[in-house]
C-alpha atoms as a printed R data frame, in Angstrom:
    type eleno elety resid chain resno       x      y      z
1   ATOM     1    CA   MET     A     1 126.465 51.234 39.702
2   ATOM     2    CA   CYS     A     2 123.183 50.291 40.182
3   ATOM     3    CA   ARG     A     3 121.849 50.702 43.505
4   ATOM     4    CA   THR     A     4 120.093 48.056 45.690
5   ATOM     5    CA   ILE     A     5 117.665 49.752 47.913
6   ATOM     6    CA   LEU     A     6 115.355 47.887 50.269
7   ATOM     7    CA   HIS     A     7 111.711 49.194 51.981
8   ATOM     8    CA   CYS     A     8 110.756 47.013 54.553
9   ATOM     9    CA   ASP     A     9 107.150 47.987 56.095
10  ATOM    10    CA   MET     A    10 105.875 46.245 59.032
11  ATOM    11    CA   ASN     A    11 102.174 44.763 57.923
12  ATOM    12    CA   ASN     A    12  99.361 46.380 60.167
13  ATOM    13    CA   PHE     A    13 101.727 47.269 62.379
14  ATOM    14    CA   TYR     A    14 100.075 48.091 65.505
15  ATOM    15    CA   ALA     A    15  97.074 45.834 65.488
16  ATOM    16    CA   SER     A    16 100.035 42.851 64.349
17  ATOM    17    CA   VAL     A    17 101.678 43.635 68.106
18  ATOM    18    CA   GLU     A    18  98.328 44.128 69.393
19  ATOM    19    CA   CYS     A    19  97.474 40.671 68.267
20  ATOM    20    CA   PHE     A    20 100.581 38.991 68.863
21  ATOM    21    CA   LYS     A    21 100.951 40.179 72.597
22  ATOM    22    CA   ASN     A    22  97.338 38.503 72.824
23  ATOM    23    CA   PRO     A    23  96.926 35.271 70.597
24  ATOM    24    CA   LYS     A    24  93.104 35.402 71.677
25  ATOM    25    CA   LEU     A    25  92.347 38.516 69.329
26  ATOM    26    CA   LYS     A    26  93.935 36.631 66.546
27  ATOM    27    CA   PRO     A    27  90.382 35.075 64.976
28  ATOM    28    CA   TYR     A    28  88.678 38.316 65.549
29  ATOM    29    CA   PRO     A    29  88.886 41.647 63.439
30  ATOM    30    CA   VAL     A    30  90.520 44.131 65.387
31  ATOM    31    CA   ALA     A    31  91.264 47.608 64.913
32  ATOM    32    CA   VAL     A    32  93.334 50.035 67.689
33  ATOM    33    CA   CYS     A    33  91.513 52.844 68.556
34  ATOM    34    CA   GLY     A    34  92.192 56.211 70.041
35  ATOM    35    CA   GLU     A    35  90.540 57.346 73.068
36  ATOM    36    CA   VAL     A    36  86.628 58.503 72.705
37  ATOM    37    CA   GLU     A    37  86.366 60.258 75.491
38  ATOM    38    CA   GLU     A    38  89.227 62.514 74.814
39  ATOM    39    CA   ARG     A    39  87.679 62.731 71.114
40  ATOM    40    CA   HIS     A    40  90.607 60.637 69.197
41  ATOM    41    CA   GLY     A    41  88.121 58.308 68.496
42  ATOM    42    CA   ILE     A    42  89.464 56.986 65.093
43  ATOM    43    CA   VAL     A    43  90.620 53.426 63.821
44  ATOM    44    CA   LEU     A    44  94.771 53.944 64.118
45  ATOM    45    CA   ALA     A    45  95.711 50.508 62.545
46  ATOM    46    CA   LYS     A    46  93.034 47.361 61.777
47  ATOM    47    CA   ASN     A    47  94.266 43.727 60.845
48  ATOM    48    CA   TYR     A    48  93.309 42.144 57.623
49  ATOM    49    CA   LYS     A    49  90.208 40.638 59.242
50  ATOM    50    CA   ALA     A    50  88.668 44.100 59.983
51  ATOM    51    CA   LYS     A    51  90.042 45.454 56.610
52  ATOM    52    CA   ALA     A    52  87.657 42.924 54.494
53  ATOM    53    CA   TYR     A    53  85.209 44.145 56.200
54  ATOM    54    CA   GLY     A    54  85.900 48.004 55.119
55  ATOM    55    CA   VAL     A    55  86.703 49.066 58.103
56  ATOM    56    CA   ALA     A    56  89.708 52.128 57.127
57  ATOM    57    CA   THR     A    57  92.193 53.763 58.788
58  ATOM    58    CA   GLY     A    58  91.422 57.198 60.129
59  ATOM    59    CA   GLU     A    59  87.357 56.687 60.089
60  ATOM    60    CA   ALA     A    60  85.411 57.318 63.051
61  ATOM    61    CA   ILE     A    61  84.674 53.856 65.423
62  ATOM    62    CA   TRP     A    62  81.090 54.229 65.353
63  ATOM    63    CA   GLN     A    63  81.416 54.073 61.303
64  ATOM    64    CA   ALA     A    64  84.104 51.224 61.796
65  ATOM    65    CA   LYS     A    65  81.850 49.230 64.024
66  ATOM    66    CA   GLN     A    66  78.639 49.841 61.261
67  ATOM    67    CA   LYS     A    67  80.774 48.023 58.213
68  ATOM    68    CA   CYS     A    68  81.897 45.177 61.568
69  ATOM    69    CA   PRO     A    69  79.486 44.989 64.319
70  ATOM    70    CA   ASP     A    70  81.686 42.129 65.785
71  ATOM    71    CA   LEU     A    71  84.763 44.322 65.459
72  ATOM    72    CA   VAL     A    72  87.087 44.107 68.568
73  ATOM    73    CA   ILE     A    73  88.411 47.884 69.867
74  ATOM    74    CA   VAL     A    74  91.624 47.689 71.572
75  ATOM    75    CA   PRO     A    75  93.677 50.802 72.797
76  ATOM    76    CA   PRO     A    76  97.168 51.784 71.717
77  ATOM    77    CA   HIS     A    77 100.543 50.942 73.638
78  ATOM    78    CA   TYR     A    78 103.249 53.127 71.802
79  ATOM    79    CA   ASP     A    79 105.992 51.859 74.073
80  ATOM    80    CA   GLU     A    80 105.011 48.824 72.787
81  ATOM    81    CA   TYR     A    81 105.349 49.363 70.023
82  ATOM    82    CA   MET     A    82 108.382 51.496 70.142
83  ATOM    83    CA   SER     A    83 110.084 48.262 71.639
84  ATOM    84    CA   PHE     A    84 108.929 46.131 68.231
85  ATOM    85    CA   SER     A    85 109.945 48.962 66.173
86  ATOM    86    CA   LYS     A    86 113.892 48.839 67.815
87  ATOM    87    CA   ALA     A    87 114.142 45.302 67.389
88  ATOM    88    CA   ALA     A    88 113.002 45.679 63.848
89  ATOM    89    CA   ARG     A    89 115.669 48.188 63.332
90  ATOM    90    CA   GLU     A    90 118.547 45.896 64.894
91  ATOM    91    CA   ILE     A    91 118.061 43.272 62.179
92  ATOM    92    CA   TYR     A    92 117.819 45.269 59.302
93  ATOM    93    CA   GLU     A    93 121.716 46.592 60.985
94  ATOM    94    CA   HIS     A    94 122.648 43.092 60.610
95  ATOM    95    CA   TYR     A    95 122.703 44.177 56.986
96  ATOM    96    CA   THR     A    96 124.286 47.554 56.480
97  ATOM    97    CA   ASP     A    97 124.750 50.396 58.300
98  ATOM    98    CA   GLN     A    98 122.362 52.469 55.862
99  ATOM    99    CA   VAL     A    99 118.865 52.417 57.734
100 ATOM   100    CA   GLU     A   100 116.544 55.116 57.619
101 ATOM   101    CA   PRO     A   101 113.401 55.438 59.202
102 ATOM   102    CA   PHE     A   102 110.192 56.306 57.637
103 ATOM   103    CA   GLY     A   103 107.580 56.043 60.824
104 ATOM   104    CA   MET     A   104 107.387 53.793 63.516
105 ATOM   105    CA   ASP     A   105 106.931 50.847 61.006
106 ATOM   106    CA   GLU     A   106 108.878 51.282 58.006
107 ATOM   107    CA   CYS     A   107 112.543 51.749 56.905
108 ATOM   108    CA   TRP     A   108 114.586 52.190 53.871
109 ATOM   109    CA   LEU     A   109 117.892 50.078 54.038
110 ATOM   110    CA   ASP     A   110 120.807 51.038 51.210
111 ATOM   111    CA   CYS     A   111 122.547 46.736 51.054
112 ATOM   112    CA   THR     A   112 124.584 47.648 47.515
113 ATOM   113    CA   GLY     A   113 127.487 47.073 49.677
114 ATOM   114    CA   SER     A   114 125.904 44.115 51.046
115 ATOM   115    CA   THR     A   115 125.116 42.376 47.999
116 ATOM   116    CA   GLY     A   116 128.366 40.962 47.462
117 ATOM   117    CA   ILE     A   117 128.748 38.992 50.493
118 ATOM   118    CA   MET     A   118 125.041 38.123 51.070
119 ATOM   119    CA   GLY     A   119 123.407 37.519 47.951
120 ATOM   120    CA   SER     A   120 120.972 39.908 45.902
121 ATOM   121    CA   GLY     A   121 118.590 42.314 47.361
122 ATOM   122    CA   GLU     A   122 115.723 40.057 46.758
123 ATOM   123    CA   LYS     A   123 117.533 37.305 48.832
124 ATOM   124    CA   ILE     A   124 118.439 39.721 51.791
125 ATOM   125    CA   ALA     A   125 115.063 40.976 51.851
126 ATOM   126    CA   ASN     A   126 113.431 37.312 51.577
127 ATOM   127    CA   GLU     A   127 116.288 36.664 54.730
128 ATOM   128    CA   ILE     A   128 114.750 39.753 56.766
129 ATOM   129    CA   ARG     A   129 111.007 39.045 56.140
130 ATOM   130    CA   GLU     A   130 111.892 35.252 57.748
131 ATOM   131    CA   ARG     A   131 113.641 36.470 60.048
132 ATOM   132    CA   ILE     A   132 111.015 39.322 61.635
133 ATOM   133    CA   LYS     A   133 108.560 36.559 61.284
134 ATOM   134    CA   PHE     A   134 110.767 34.247 63.963
135 ATOM   135    CA   GLU     A   135 112.135 36.847 65.654
136 ATOM   136    CA   LEU     A   136 109.319 39.163 66.430
137 ATOM   137    CA   GLY     A   137 106.417 37.289 65.588
138 ATOM   138    CA   LEU     A   138 105.446 39.658 62.786
139 ATOM   139    CA   THR     A   139 105.276 39.721 59.295
140 ATOM   140    CA   ILE     A   140 106.843 42.605 56.363
141 ATOM   141    CA   SER     A   141 106.241 43.174 53.048
142 ATOM   142    CA   ALA     A   142 109.538 44.605 51.273
143 ATOM   143    CA   GLY     A   143 110.399 46.434 47.839
144 ATOM   144    CA   VAL     A   144 113.654 45.837 46.468
145 ATOM   145    CA   SER     A   145 114.784 48.671 43.947
146 ATOM   146    CA   PHE     A   146 117.721 51.187 42.216
147 ATOM   147    CA   ASN     A   147 116.022 54.341 44.460
148 ATOM   148    CA   LYS     A   148 114.004 54.858 47.037
149 ATOM   149    CA   ILE     A   149 110.756 55.959 45.642
150 ATOM   150    CA   PHE     A   150 110.492 52.764 43.839
151 ATOM   151    CA   ALA     A   151 111.603 50.607 46.793
152 ATOM   152    CA   LYS     A   152 108.883 51.897 48.702
153 ATOM   153    CA   LEU     A   153 106.163 51.470 45.691
154 ATOM   154    CA   GLY     A   154 107.212 48.062 46.036
155 ATOM   155    CA   SER     A   155 106.849 47.255 49.190
156 ATOM   156    CA   ASP     A   156 103.013 48.748 49.101
157 ATOM   157    CA   MET     A   157 102.820 46.657 45.751
158 ATOM   158    CA   LYS     A   158 102.436 43.376 47.707
159 ATOM   159    CA   LYS     A   159 101.007 42.666 51.400
160 ATOM   160    CA   PRO     A   160 101.242 40.917 53.432
161 ATOM   161    CA   ASP     A   161 104.396 39.267 54.079
162 ATOM   162    CA   ALA     A   162 105.895 39.558 50.358
163 ATOM   163    CA   VAL     A   163 108.739 40.892 48.611
164 ATOM   164    CA   THR     A   164 108.360 42.412 45.456
165 ATOM   165    CA   VAL     A   165 111.447 43.694 43.096
166 ATOM   166    CA   ILE     A   166 111.231 46.661 40.592
167 ATOM   167    CA   PRO     A   167 114.188 46.081 38.297
168 ATOM   168    CA   GLU     A   168 115.685 49.506 36.582
169 ATOM   169    CA   ASP     A   169 115.541 47.522 33.024
170 ATOM   170    CA   ARG     A   170 111.781 46.876 33.852
171 ATOM   171    CA   PHE     A   171 110.200 49.687 36.087
172 ATOM   172    CA   LYS     A   172 108.076 51.057 33.057
173 ATOM   173    CA   GLU     A   173 106.250 48.194 32.359
174 ATOM   174    CA   MET     A   174 105.515 47.324 35.554
175 ATOM   175    CA   ILE     A   175 104.219 50.790 37.647
176 ATOM   176    CA   TRP     A   176 103.667 53.223 34.869
177 ATOM   177    CA   HIS     A   177  99.991 51.538 34.418
178 ATOM   178    CA   LEU     A   178  99.659 52.040 38.432
179 ATOM   179    CA   PRO     A   179  97.702 55.308 40.005
180 ATOM   180    CA   ALA     A   180  99.344 58.377 40.643
181 ATOM   181    CA   SER     A   181  98.196 58.619 43.726
182 ATOM   182    CA   GLU     A   182 100.136 55.151 44.507
183 ATOM   183    CA   MET     A   183 103.448 57.330 44.310
184 ATOM   184    CA   LEU     A   184 105.024 58.695 47.345
185 ATOM   185    CA   GLY     A   185 104.436 62.539 47.151
186 ATOM   186    CA   VAL     A   186 101.206 62.196 45.463
187 ATOM   187    CA   GLY     A   187  98.771 63.418 48.330
188 ATOM   188    CA   ARG     A   188  94.892 64.156 47.826
189 ATOM   189    CA   ALA     A   189  95.441 67.684 47.041
190 ATOM   190    CA   THR     A   190  98.021 66.733 44.401
191 ATOM   191    CA   GLU     A   191  96.131 63.832 43.058
192 ATOM   192    CA   LYS     A   192  93.567 66.376 42.601
193 ATOM   193    CA   LYS     A   193  95.618 68.813 40.761
194 ATOM   194    CA   LEU     A   194  96.906 66.366 38.332
195 ATOM   195    CA   SER     A   195  93.656 64.334 37.762
196 ATOM   196    CA   SER     A   196  92.050 67.628 36.875
197 ATOM   197    CA   CYS     A   197  94.438 68.041 34.344
198 ATOM   198    CA   GLY     A   198  94.228 64.664 33.036
199 ATOM   199    CA   ILE     A   199  97.263 63.345 34.338
200 ATOM   200    CA   ARG     A   200  96.003 59.820 36.177
201 ATOM   201    CA   THR     A   201  98.858 57.450 36.210
202 ATOM   202    CA   ILE     A   202 101.817 57.337 37.013
203 ATOM   203    CA   GLY     A   203 103.169 57.073 33.168
204 ATOM   204    CA   ASP     A   204 101.186 60.461 32.354
205 ATOM   205    CA   ILE     A   205 103.788 62.218 34.920
206 ATOM   206    CA   ALA     A   206 106.572 60.594 33.418
207 ATOM   207    CA   ASN     A   207 105.451 61.499 29.883
208 ATOM   208    CA   TRP     A   208 104.440 65.085 30.166
209 ATOM   209    CA   PRO     A   209 107.135 67.877 29.942
210 ATOM   210    CA   VAL     A   210 108.549 68.739 32.964
211 ATOM   211    CA   ASP     A   211 108.018 72.382 32.685
212 ATOM   212    CA   PHE     A   212 104.186 71.467 33.202
213 ATOM   213    CA   PHE     A   213 104.910 70.649 36.251
214 ATOM   214    CA   THR     A   214 106.995 73.317 37.364
215 ATOM   215    CA   ARG     A   215 104.856 75.623 36.668
216 ATOM   216    CA   ARG     A   216 101.812 74.066 38.529
217 ATOM   217    CA   LEU     A   217 103.525 72.509 41.554
218 ATOM   218    CA   GLY     A   218 106.979 73.824 42.142
219 ATOM   219    CA   LYS     A   219 109.908 72.292 42.719
220 ATOM   220    CA   CYS     A   220 107.592 69.598 44.277
221 ATOM   221    CA   GLY     A   221 106.253 69.402 40.631
222 ATOM   222    CA   THR     A   222 109.487 68.992 39.222
223 ATOM   223    CA   ASP     A   223 111.007 66.177 41.769
224 ATOM   224    CA   LEU     A   224 107.138 64.475 40.905
225 ATOM   225    CA   TRP     A   225 108.335 64.030 37.741
226 ATOM   226    CA   ARG     A   226 112.100 63.006 37.914
227 ATOM   227    CA   PHE     A   227 110.558 60.036 40.464
228 ATOM   228    CA   ALA     A   228 108.084 58.753 37.889
229 ATOM   229    CA   ASN     A   229 110.918 58.771 35.123
230 ATOM   230    CA   GLY     A   230 113.439 56.418 37.847
231 ATOM   231    CA   LEU     A   231 115.071 59.607 38.573
232 ATOM   232    CA   ASP     A   232 115.633 59.316 42.254
233 ATOM   233    CA   ASN     A   233 119.019 59.686 43.594
234 ATOM   234    CA   SER     A   234 118.448 60.319 47.280
235 ATOM   235    CA   GLN     A   235 120.653 58.990 49.557
236 ATOM   236    CA   VAL     A   236 119.759 56.411 52.730
237 ATOM   237    CA   MET     A   237 121.186 58.209 55.431
238 ATOM   238    CA   THR     A   238 123.093 56.052 58.076
239 ATOM   239    CA   ARG     A   239 121.942 55.304 61.080
240 ATOM   240    CA   ASP     A   240 124.487 57.547 63.337
241 ATOM   241    CA   THR     A   241 122.947 60.556 61.246
242 ATOM   242    CA   GLU     A   242 121.236 63.251 63.565
243 ATOM   243    CA   VAL     A   243 118.222 64.797 61.919
244 ATOM   244    CA   PRO     A   244 118.849 68.394 62.510
245 ATOM   245    CA   GLU     A   245 115.819 69.675 64.409
246 ATOM   246    CA   LYS     A   246 113.889 72.008 62.069
247 ATOM   247    CA   THR     A   247 110.831 72.753 64.183
248 ATOM   248    CA   VAL     A   248 109.483 71.875 67.536
249 ATOM   249    CA   GLY     A   249 105.726 71.859 67.765
250 ATOM   250    CA   HIS     A   250 103.053 70.630 69.993
251 ATOM   251    CA   GLY     A   251  99.484 70.274 69.656
252 ATOM   252    CA   ILE     A   252  96.183 69.105 70.903
253 ATOM   253    CA   THR     A   253  92.112 68.375 70.185
254 ATOM   254    CA   THR     A   254  90.049 69.305 73.235
255 ATOM   255    CA   LEU     A   255  87.414 67.433 74.897
256 ATOM   256    CA   GLN     A   256  85.296 70.134 73.822
257 ATOM   257    CA   ASP     A   257  85.274 72.916 70.785
258 ATOM   258    CA   LEU     A   258  86.696 76.175 71.951
259 ATOM   259    CA   GLU     A   259  84.253 79.113 71.746
260 ATOM   260    CA   SER     A   260  86.210 81.912 72.821
261 ATOM   261    CA   PRO     A   261  90.046 83.827 72.262
262 ATOM   262    CA   ALA     A   262  90.236 83.691 76.309
263 ATOM   263    CA   GLU     A   263  89.971 79.119 75.866
264 ATOM   264    CA   VAL     A   264  92.409 79.492 73.040
265 ATOM   265    CA   TRP     A   265  94.896 81.748 75.025
266 ATOM   266    CA   LYS     A   266  94.560 79.024 77.549
267 ATOM   267    CA   VAL     A   267  95.611 76.122 75.305
268 ATOM   268    CA   MET     A   268  98.123 78.086 73.557
269 ATOM   269    CA   LEU     A   269  99.675 78.938 76.617
270 ATOM   270    CA   ALA     A   270  99.921 75.061 77.651
271 ATOM   271    CA   LEU     A   271 101.101 74.141 74.647
272 ATOM   272    CA   SER     A   272 103.879 76.611 74.381
273 ATOM   273    CA   GLN     A   273 104.978 75.192 78.119
274 ATOM   274    CA   ASP     A   274 105.873 72.098 76.255
275 ATOM   275    CA   ILE     A   275 107.286 73.724 73.251
276 ATOM   276    CA   GLY     A   276 109.736 76.057 75.632
277 ATOM   277    CA   HIS     A   277 111.052 72.800 77.323
278 ATOM   278    CA   ARG     A   278 112.276 71.118 74.441
279 ATOM   279    CA   LEU     A   279 113.940 74.250 72.929
280 ATOM   280    CA   TYR     A   280 115.482 74.442 75.982
281 ATOM   281    CA   LEU     A   281 116.687 71.023 75.706
282 ATOM   282    CA   PHE     A   282 117.853 71.225 72.152
283 ATOM   283    CA   ASN     A   283 119.661 74.438 73.268
284 ATOM   284    CA   ARG     A   284 117.730 76.579 70.051
285 ATOM   285    CA   LYS     A   285 115.808 79.657 69.917
286 ATOM   286    CA   ALA     A   286 112.977 80.116 67.505
287 ATOM   287    CA   THR     A   287 113.047 82.782 65.093
288 ATOM   288    CA   GLY     A   288 109.304 82.066 63.825
289 ATOM   289    CA   ILE     A   289 105.909 81.160 64.909
290 ATOM   290    CA   ALA     A   290 103.300 79.329 63.392
291 ATOM   291    CA   ILE     A   291  99.835 77.659 64.114
292 ATOM   292    CA   ASP     A   292  97.574 75.253 62.804
293 ATOM   293    CA   VAL     A   293  93.882 75.240 63.810
294 ATOM   294    CA   ARG     A   294  90.957 72.590 62.893
295 ATOM   295    CA   ASP     A   295  87.417 73.879 62.923
296 ATOM   296    CA   ASN     A   296  84.643 71.535 64.429
297 ATOM   297    CA   GLN     A   297  83.886 71.290 60.836
298 ATOM   298    CA   LEU     A   298  87.227 69.919 60.090
299 ATOM   299    CA   TYR     A   299  88.369 72.598 58.062
300 ATOM   300    CA   PHE     A   300  92.100 72.783 58.886
301 ATOM   301    CA   LYS     A   301  93.929 76.187 58.265
302 ATOM   302    CA   GLN     A   302  97.659 77.056 59.164
303 ATOM   303    CA   TRP     A   303  99.549 80.336 59.412
304 ATOM   304    CA   GLN     A   304 103.369 81.376 60.465
305 ATOM   305    CA   ARG     A   305 105.344 83.864 60.736
306 ATOM   306    CA   SER     A   306 108.838 85.672 62.125
307 ATOM   307    CA   ILE     A   307 109.122 86.960 65.399
308 ATOM   308    CA   SER     A   308 110.817 90.321 66.421
309 ATOM   309    CA   LEU     A   309 113.523 88.423 68.219
310 ATOM   310    CA   PRO     A   310 114.917 85.031 68.765
311 ATOM   311    CA   THR     A   311 113.607 83.255 71.898
312 ATOM   312    CA   GLN     A   312 112.950 80.187 73.703
313 ATOM   313    CA   SER     A   313 110.673 81.842 76.084
314 ATOM   314    CA   PRO     A   314 106.901 79.815 76.657
315 ATOM   315    CA   SER     A   315 105.151 82.673 77.736
316 ATOM   316    CA   TRP     A   316 106.584 84.957 74.236
317 ATOM   317    CA   ILE     A   317 105.721 81.902 72.048
318 ATOM   318    CA   ALA     A   318 102.282 81.752 73.364
319 ATOM   319    CA   LYS     A   319 101.906 85.338 73.138
320 ATOM   320    CA   GLU     A   320 103.253 85.614 69.849
321 ATOM   321    CA   ALA     A   321 101.026 82.578 68.558
322 ATOM   322    CA   PHE     A   322  98.073 84.235 70.286
323 ATOM   323    CA   ALA     A   323  98.634 87.447 68.415
324 ATOM   324    CA   LEU     A   324  98.649 85.559 64.994
325 ATOM   325    CA   PHE     A   325  95.706 83.844 65.507
326 ATOM   326    CA   CYS     A   326  93.798 86.773 66.531
327 ATOM   327    CA   GLU     A   327  94.829 88.592 63.232
328 ATOM   328    CA   ARG     A   328  93.640 85.537 61.238
329 ATOM   329    CA   TYR     A   329  91.229 83.806 62.582
330 ATOM   330    CA   ASP     A   330  87.483 84.665 61.472
331 ATOM   331    CA   TRP     A   331  85.448 82.605 64.008
332 ATOM   332    CA   LYS     A   332  83.215 81.231 61.662
333 ATOM   333    CA   HIS     A   333  83.263 77.606 63.613
334 ATOM   334    CA   PRO     A   334  84.356 77.127 67.059
335 ATOM   335    CA   ILE     A   335  87.719 74.920 67.483
336 ATOM   336    CA   ARG     A   336  88.615 71.573 67.562
337 ATOM   337    CA   SER     A   337  91.991 71.366 67.842
338 ATOM   338    CA   ILE     A   338  95.198 73.556 67.918
339 ATOM   339    CA   THR     A   339  98.979 72.735 66.958
340 ATOM   340    CA   VAL     A   340 101.860 75.580 67.674
341 ATOM   341    CA   ARG     A   341 105.284 75.287 66.421
342 ATOM   342    CA   ALA     A   342 108.154 77.285 66.809
343 ATOM   343    CA   ILE     A   343 109.721 77.701 63.211
344 ATOM   344    CA   GLY     A   344 113.494 78.658 61.840
345 ATOM   345    CA   LEU     A   345 115.213 77.265 64.779
346 ATOM   346    CA   THR     A   346 118.674 78.647 65.315
347 ATOM   347    CA   SER     A   347 121.450 77.916 68.364
348 ATOM   348    CA   MET     A   348 121.254 79.623 71.175
349 ATOM   349    CA   ASP     A   349 125.208 80.836 70.487
350 ATOM   350    CA   THR     A   350 123.603 82.588 66.941
351 ATOM   351    CA   PRO     A   351 123.877 86.202 67.229
352 ATOM   352    CA   SER     A   352 120.777 88.178 66.352
353 ATOM   353    CA   GLN     A   353 120.066 92.263 65.423
354 ATOM   354    CA   LEU     A   354 118.045 93.860 68.162
355 ATOM   355    CA   SER     A   355 115.277 95.830 66.684
356 ATOM   356    CA   VAL     A   356 114.448 99.371 68.774
357 ATOM   357    CA   PHE     A   357 111.055 98.520 68.896
358 ATOM   358    CA   VAL     A   358 111.775 95.734 70.957
359 ATOM   359    CA   ASP     A   359 112.401 95.784 74.831
360 ATOM   360    CA   ALA     A   360 115.484 93.740 74.841
361 ATOM   361    CA   GLU     A   361 115.573 94.122 78.816
362 ATOM   362    CA   ARG     A   362 112.624 93.197 79.674
363 ATOM   363    CA   ILE     A   363 112.732 90.087 77.558
364 ATOM   364    CA   ALA     A   364 116.440 88.968 78.849
365 ATOM   365    CA   ARG     A   365 114.443 89.053 82.681
366 ATOM   366    CA   SER     A   366 111.348 86.999 81.375
367 ATOM   367    CA   GLU     A   367 114.257 84.798 79.783
368 ATOM   368    CA   LYS     A   368 115.972 84.263 83.634
369 ATOM   369    CA   LEU     A   369 112.524 83.811 84.778
370 ATOM   370    CA   ASP     A   370 111.296 80.626 82.453
371 ATOM   371    CA   ALA     A   371 115.072 79.500 82.884
372 ATOM   372    CA   CYS     A   372 114.457 79.362 86.955
373 ATOM   373    CA   ILE     A   373 110.852 77.698 86.165
374 ATOM   374    CA   GLU     A   374 112.551 75.234 83.752
375 ATOM   375    CA   ASP     A   375 114.919 74.455 86.407
376 ATOM   376    CA   ILE     A   376 112.051 74.372 89.583
377 ATOM   377    CA   ARG     A   377 109.932 71.143 86.895
378 ATOM   378    CA   ARG     A   378 113.695 69.395 86.347
379 ATOM   379    CA   ARG     A   379 114.175 69.325 89.755
380 ATOM   380    CA   TYR     A   380 110.619 68.853 91.010
381 ATOM   381    CA   GLY     A   381 108.552 67.577 88.406
382 ATOM   382    CA   LYS     A   382 106.512 69.427 85.261
383 ATOM   383    CA   ALA     A   383 103.199 70.408 87.390
384 ATOM   384    CA   SER     A   384 105.259 71.645 90.339
385 ATOM   385    CA   ILE     A   385 105.276 75.083 89.217
386 ATOM   386    CA   ILE     A   386 102.056 76.096 86.062
387 ATOM   387    CA   ASN     A   387 100.624 79.382 85.474
388 ATOM   388    CA   ALA     A   388  97.299 80.022 87.359
389 ATOM   389    CA   CYS     A   389  95.307 80.093 84.765
390 ATOM   390    CA   LEU     A   390  95.947 76.192 83.835
391 ATOM   391    CA   LEU     A   391  94.897 74.832 87.070
392 ATOM   392    CA   ASP     A   392  91.340 74.117 85.836
393 ATOM   393    CA   ASN     A   393  90.647 74.196 82.341
394 ATOM   394    CA   PRO     A   394  87.645 71.403 81.660
395 ATOM   395    CA   LYS     A   395  88.421 71.105 77.854
396 ATOM   396    CA   MET     A   396  92.159 70.106 78.547
397 ATOM   397    CA   PRO     A   397  93.074 66.686 78.010
398 ATOM   398    CA   GLN     A   398  94.969 65.964 81.456
399 ATOM   399    CA   HIS     A   399  98.471 64.565 80.545
400 ATOM   400    CA   HIS     A   400 100.533 66.224 83.022
401 ATOM   401    CA   GLU     A   401 101.903 64.514 86.019
402 ATOM   402    CA   ASN     A   402  99.612 64.505 88.707
403 ATOM   403    CA   LYS     A   403 102.774 64.243 91.508
404 ATOM   404    CA   VAL     A   404 105.447 67.003 92.698
405 ATOM   405    CA   ILE     A   405 108.493 65.209 93.710
406 ATOM   406    CA   MET     A   406 110.069 66.721 97.274
407 ATOM   407    CA   PRO     A   407 113.419 67.493 97.414
408 ATOM   408    CA   THR     A   408 113.925 64.244 99.743
409 ATOM   409    CA   GLY     A   409 112.688 62.647 96.504
410 ATOM   410    CA   ILE     A   410 109.492 61.537 98.196
411 ATOM   411    CA   PRO     A   411 106.269 62.222 95.677
412 ATOM   412    CA   ILE     A   412 103.054 63.603 97.399
């Protein structure tokens, strides 16, 4: 049985929400941008008027201003975006319970079981498009096809406020001529590798031997060949499906470049507090550590390794991450941003093999202390107890709570 898969993508989502909330913005080119003071001064989203000037997502504000001097800059309001995203999903769920989010503004819908009652996939997509416009004041582009990959491709082919259908018997003539980069799974690095071999279109991917992609790109290469040939059979998850946490991480762009190991240690320790808290909430322990480092030339490096004993201790996670950093980073350039991730998560109940080289009793005492600290923060606020070295760190954005909740419930 041929499936009916929809991919709904809200057009210029952040910018569209801002223009809906403030109609005075609609006549102008608008860009939603991060805060310059915290070195997140890049374009997160733009409306079509700004796009007409060549303003691109991810470029610096000063670059966007050079292209469009009259560009109106607005800060992001993520709580409002989440509200609109939730409202859109409630509309989608009128048509199917198989709704799989792909970011805040995109969702796949499997409407195979709904077509007998609600009509064809194209009819359902157009009805959803009109409802989103009427009920939320936003527009969407929708792709309709027989698998998730082509549905996603369809939603990108015609924007804004449009529906594109890619049927199973016509997909070759509709998409094989498109650049390979248009297909989900082909990023910049993969596109560069494919181009170096003369593979430039989706049709080229489909018509080359699958063994070539397996040798060059491994399983990901095999998947690309299958996608291009219309063989994707991945399922759309139901709305009640819980995705198991595989990693827990936290990253930050510092206000100033980090120039010494001592400064890196403070940042990693601060990041690990949040990671430990989330592991505590998820009832998970980490069996490995990964770090991502971006220097001030915007070059990105990533390393990971297993740890000797599963843990959720923030201090232990920080020490392991810092040890990995000291082993691998060469300090050719100062550091602009760091991310620490706890990987290989296991349940707290999963038994682990102790090593004769690890002081298990010391780790157990440390975990009891961390549990006590976690309880204090839960009762009296995140900033009620912190490491002394984190009290004054001018290179870290200050996003922690500035108040302490007393046992009486009175904030100070």
